[in-house]
C-alpha positions as CSV (number, residue, x, y, z in Angstrom):
1,M,-13.1,108.2,132.4
2,T,-14.9,111.5,133.1
3,A,-13.6,114.8,131.5
4,W,-11.6,117.4,133.3
5,S,-13.6,120.5,134.2
6,I,-12.1,124.1,134.2
7,R,-12.3,124.1,138.2
8,Q,-10.5,120.8,138.4
9,V,-7.3,122.2,136.0
10,V,-7.4,125.6,137.9
11,K,-6.8,123.8,140.7
12,W,-4.3,121.2,139.5
13,A,-2.0,124.1,138.1
14,T,-2.6,125.8,141.1
15,D,-1.2,123.0,143.7
16,D,1.2,122.4,141.1
17,F,2.5,125.8,140.9
18,A,2.0,126.1,144.6
19,A,4.0,123.2,145.1
20,R,7.1,124.7,143.0
21,G,7.3,127.7,144.9
22,I,5.8,129.9,142.3
23,D,4.3,133.2,143.2
24,S,1.0,133.9,143.0
25,P,0.1,130.0,142.0
26,R,-4.2,130.7,141.9
27,L,-3.3,133.6,139.8
28,D,-1.2,132.4,137.1
29,A,-3.2,129.2,136.8
30,E,-6.3,131.3,136.2
31,L,-4.4,133.6,133.7
32,L,-3.0,130.7,131.8
33,V,-6.1,128.3,131.7
34,S,-8.2,131.5,130.6
35,E,-5.6,132.3,127.6
36,A,-5.5,128.4,126.6
37,L,-9.1,128.3,125.8
38,S,-9.2,131.8,124.8
39,I,-11.6,133.0,126.8
40,D,-11.5,135.8,129.8
41,R,-11.3,135.1,133.2
42,V,-15.3,136.5,133.8
43,R,-16.0,133.8,131.3
44,M,-13.8,131.3,132.7
45,Y,-15.7,131.8,136.1
46,M,-19.0,131.5,134.5
47,D,-17.8,128.0,132.7
48,L,-16.1,126.5,135.8
49,D,-17.8,123.5,135.6
50,R,-17.5,123.0,132.0
51,P,-15.7,119.7,130.8
52,L,-12.6,120.3,128.7
53,D,-12.0,118.4,125.5
54,D,-8.5,116.8,124.7
55,A,-7.5,119.9,122.6
56,E,-8.1,122.3,125.6
57,R,-6.5,120.2,127.9
58,G,-3.2,119.8,125.8
59,A,-3.5,123.5,125.4
60,I,-3.4,124.2,128.9
61,R,-0.5,121.4,129.8
62,E,1.5,123.3,127.5
63,L,1.1,126.7,129.2
64,V,1.8,125.4,132.4
65,R,4.9,123.6,131.3
66,R,6.2,126.6,130.4
67,R,5.0,128.2,133.7
68,R,7.2,125.2,135.6
69,Q,10.3,126.5,133.7
70,R,9.6,129.4,135.2
71,E,9.1,131.8,132.4
72,P,7.0,134.9,133.4
73,V,3.7,135.1,132.7
74,A,3.5,138.1,130.8
75,Y,6.0,136.2,128.2
76,I,3.6,133.2,128.1
77,L,0.8,135.7,127.6
78,G,2.9,137.8,125.3
79,R,1.7,141.0,127.0
80,R,1.5,143.1,130.3
81,E,-0.5,145.7,131.5
82,F,0.8,148.8,132.3
83,W,-1.3,152.3,133.0
84,S,-4.1,150.5,132.2
85,R,-3.1,149.4,128.6
86,S,-1.7,146.0,127.3
87,F,1.6,146.4,126.1
88,D,2.9,143.4,124.0
89,V,5.9,141.9,125.1
90,G,8.5,139.3,124.9
91,P,12.0,138.3,125.6
92,A,13.8,141.1,124.1
93,V,12.5,143.7,126.8
94,L,12.1,143.4,130.7
95,V,8.4,143.0,131.8
96,P,7.0,146.6,132.7
97,R,6.5,146.8,136.3
98,P,3.6,149.0,138.7
99,D,6.8,150.4,140.5
100,T,7.7,152.2,137.4
101,E,4.1,153.8,137.3
102,A,5.8,156.3,140.1
103,L,8.2,158.1,137.2
104,V,4.7,158.2,134.5
105,E,3.0,159.5,137.6
106,R,5.7,162.2,138.4
107,A,6.6,162.8,134.6
108,L,2.4,163.6,133.8
109,E,2.8,166.2,136.7
110,L,5.7,168.0,135.2
111,L,3.8,167.8,132.2
112,P,0.4,169.0,132.3
113,E,-2.5,169.0,129.8
114,G,-1.8,170.4,126.5
115,A,2.4,170.2,127.0
116,T,3.8,170.5,123.6
117,G,7.4,169.8,124.1
118,R,9.8,167.0,123.2
119,V,10.0,164.2,125.5
120,L,12.9,161.2,125.2
121,D,12.1,157.9,126.7
122,L,16.0,156.5,127.0
123,C,16.3,152.7,127.5
124,T,12.9,152.3,126.5
125,G,12.5,148.5,126.6
126,S,8.8,147.7,125.7
127,G,8.3,151.7,125.4
128,A,5.7,151.3,128.2
129,I,6.7,155.0,129.8
130,G,7.4,156.7,126.4
131,V,3.9,155.3,124.8
132,T,2.2,156.1,128.0
133,L,3.3,159.9,128.0
134,A,2.3,160.0,124.4
135,A,-0.9,158.5,124.7
136,E,-1.6,160.9,127.9
137,R,-0.3,163.8,126.6
138,P,-0.9,163.9,122.6
139,G,1.0,167.4,122.1
140,L,4.3,165.9,123.1
141,R,6.6,165.1,120.7
142,V,7.9,161.8,122.3
143,E,11.5,159.9,121.5
144,L,12.2,156.3,122.2
145,A,15.6,155.4,122.1
146,D,17.2,152.0,122.8
147,L,20.5,150.3,122.6
148,S,18.6,146.8,121.6
149,P,17.6,146.9,117.8
150,E,15.0,144.3,118.9
151,A,13.8,146.2,122.3
152,L,13.2,149.3,119.8
153,A,11.1,147.0,117.5
154,V,8.8,146.1,120.4
155,A,8.3,149.5,121.8
156,L,7.7,151.2,118.1
157,A,5.2,148.2,117.7
158,N,3.3,149.1,121.1
159,A,3.1,152.8,119.9
160,A,1.5,151.6,116.9
161,K,-0.6,149.5,118.7
162,H,-1.9,152.3,121.0
163,G,-2.1,154.8,118.1
164,V,0.5,157.1,119.3
165,E,3.4,158.9,116.7
166,V,6.6,158.7,118.2
167,V,10.2,158.5,117.1
168,G,12.6,155.9,117.5
169,V,16.5,155.8,117.5
170,Q,18.9,152.7,118.4
171,G,22.5,153.2,120.4
172,D,23.8,153.5,123.5
173,L,22.0,156.2,125.7
174,F,22.2,159.7,124.5
175,T,24.7,158.6,121.2
176,P,21.6,158.7,118.8
177,V,19.9,161.6,120.3
178,T,20.3,164.8,118.8
179,G,18.6,168.3,120.2
180,R,17.2,169.0,123.7
181,F,14.3,167.7,125.8
182,A,11.6,169.3,128.4
183,L,11.9,165.8,129.6
184,I,14.2,162.9,129.7
185,A,12.4,159.8,131.5
186,C,15.1,156.8,131.7
187,N,14.6,153.4,133.3
188,P,18.1,152.3,132.8
189,P,19.8,149.0,133.9
190,Y,20.8,149.3,137.5
191,V,20.9,145.6,139.2
192,T,24.7,144.9,140.2
193,T,26.4,142.1,138.7
194,A,26.6,140.4,142.3
195,E,23.1,140.9,142.7
196,L,21.8,139.4,139.2
197,A,22.7,135.5,140.9
198,E,19.8,136.5,143.8
199,L,17.2,137.5,141.1
200,S,14.0,135.3,140.9
201,P,14.4,132.5,138.2
202,E,11.9,134.2,136.1
203,V,14.0,137.5,136.0
204,R,17.6,135.8,135.8
205,R,16.5,133.2,133.4
206,H,14.5,134.8,130.9
207,E,14.2,138.8,131.3
208,P,17.4,140.2,129.4
209,T,20.5,140.8,131.2
210,M,21.7,143.7,129.3
211,A,18.4,145.4,130.4
212,L,19.0,144.7,134.0
213,V,22.7,144.6,134.9
214,S,24.7,148.0,135.0
215,G,27.9,146.3,136.2
216,P,29.8,146.1,139.5
217,T,28.4,149.0,141.5
218,G,24.8,149.4,140.1
219,F,25.5,153.0,139.2
220,E,27.4,152.5,135.8
221,I,24.4,153.7,133.5
222,H,23.7,156.4,136.3
223,D,26.9,157.9,136.5
224,R,26.5,158.6,132.7
225,L,23.3,160.2,133.1
226,V,24.7,162.4,135.4
227,R,27.6,163.4,133.3
228,D,25.9,163.8,129.6
229,A,21.9,164.4,130.5
230,G,22.4,168.4,131.2
231,E,23.4,168.7,127.9
232,H,20.2,167.3,126.2
233,L,18.2,169.4,128.6
234,D,15.9,172.7,127.8
235,D,16.9,175.1,130.4
236,G,14.5,174.2,133.4
237,G,14.3,170.8,132.0
238,T,13.9,167.8,133.9
239,I,15.5,164.2,134.0
240,L,13.7,161.3,135.9
241,V,14.9,158.4,136.6
242,E,14.2,155.1,138.2
243,V,16.2,153.1,140.3
244,G,16.4,150.2,142.8
245,A,15.9,149.7,146.3
246,G,18.5,151.6,148.3
247,Q,19.7,153.5,145.8
248,A,18.0,156.4,145.4
249,E,19.4,158.8,148.0
250,E,23.2,158.0,146.6
251,L,22.0,158.9,143.2
252,A,20.5,162.1,144.3
253,R,23.4,163.7,145.3
254,R,25.2,162.7,142.2
255,F,23.1,164.7,140.5
256,A,23.2,167.3,143.0
257,A,27.0,167.8,142.7
258,A,26.9,168.0,139.3
259,P,27.1,171.6,137.7
260,W,24.0,171.7,135.6
261,V,21.9,170.8,138.4
262,S,19.8,173.0,139.6
263,S,17.8,170.5,142.3
264,A,17.8,167.2,143.0
265,R,15.0,165.2,144.7
266,T,13.3,161.5,145.2
267,H,10.1,160.4,144.9
268,R,8.9,156.7,146.3
269,D,6.3,154.3,144.3
270,L,3.3,153.0,145.8
271,G,5.3,150.5,147.9
272,G,6.8,153.2,149.8
273,V,10.3,152.7,148.2
274,E,12.2,155.6,146.6
275,R,12.0,154.9,143.3
276,V,12.3,158.0,141.1
277,V,15.3,160.3,141.3
278,E,14.4,163.7,139.8
279,A,17.1,166.4,138.6
280,S,16.4,169.9,137.2
281,R,18.6,171.7,134.6
282,R,19.8,175.1,135.3
283,A,19.7,177.9,133.3
284,R,22.6,177.9,130.7
285,D,25.0,180.9,130.7
286,A,23.8,183.9,128.5
C-alpha cells in the first residue's frame, strides 16, 4: 500500500471540511496538517510530496476529528494571531477577532508614543487588547480585569509571553478596580440571549457563553458601562467599547445622554461595520 503524501492528506482534509460546511476548509486543513507535523506552512509546501508515516497520519486524523466537531482551529492550535502577535487561547476565553483591532487602532491614536497614563482593559479575556497596548506603548500602566479567574490567568500568561508588565484584577466589571484611568478599553458580552442559538457551532458550542451573552437586549453590560465608567476616568479620559453589528448608534446615544460624557462617536472596523463606540469624560466640577 502506497503511503499518503502531505499533498494527499491536505486534499482529503479539505474535501472533508468542505462537505461538512466548514468555512475556509483549505486553510483549516493546511493549519492542522502543519501543526500535526510540527512544521510551518512554508515547509509544508516544500514537502508536499513527502510520504507520511503511521504516527504522522494518526496525529493529523486526531486534529481533523476535533475540527469535524466544530472546535475552533484557534483552540486546536492553542493560539491566535492578533495585531501581529501570537496569543495563547483556550476554552476559557474568546478567540481574538480582527474586528477588535479597530478598537486597538483607535486606542493607539488616543495614546501617542511616550504616553504614561493608566489604562484599563475591562473584560480582558485573552488579554489581546491590554497586552497589545502595553507592548505598543511601554510607558503605559496597564491593568487587566475579568470576571473569570480562568480567563484572567490566560491574559496574564499572554502578558508574560510578550514580556510586558501588567496588573491583573478579578471581579465583576469595575468592582475590583481602584483609581482613575486615561483610557478604558472594553470588549464586553453583547450577544442577546436569542442570538446565541444563531451563532456558528464553533462559537455556540465551544466559546465561553459568559463572555458572549449580555442578556435579552444585548445592552445589559453596555448600560452598566454608561452608568459607571465616568467615575473611573480621568477628566478628559476616554472609554472605547466594542459592540455588535447594529448596536453602535444606540450605544453612542446612550453615552451621549449620560451626565459625565462630553462627546460620543463611533468607529468602523475594516469590514465597514460600526464596531467601536468612543465616549469622553467631561471635566469634573471644581
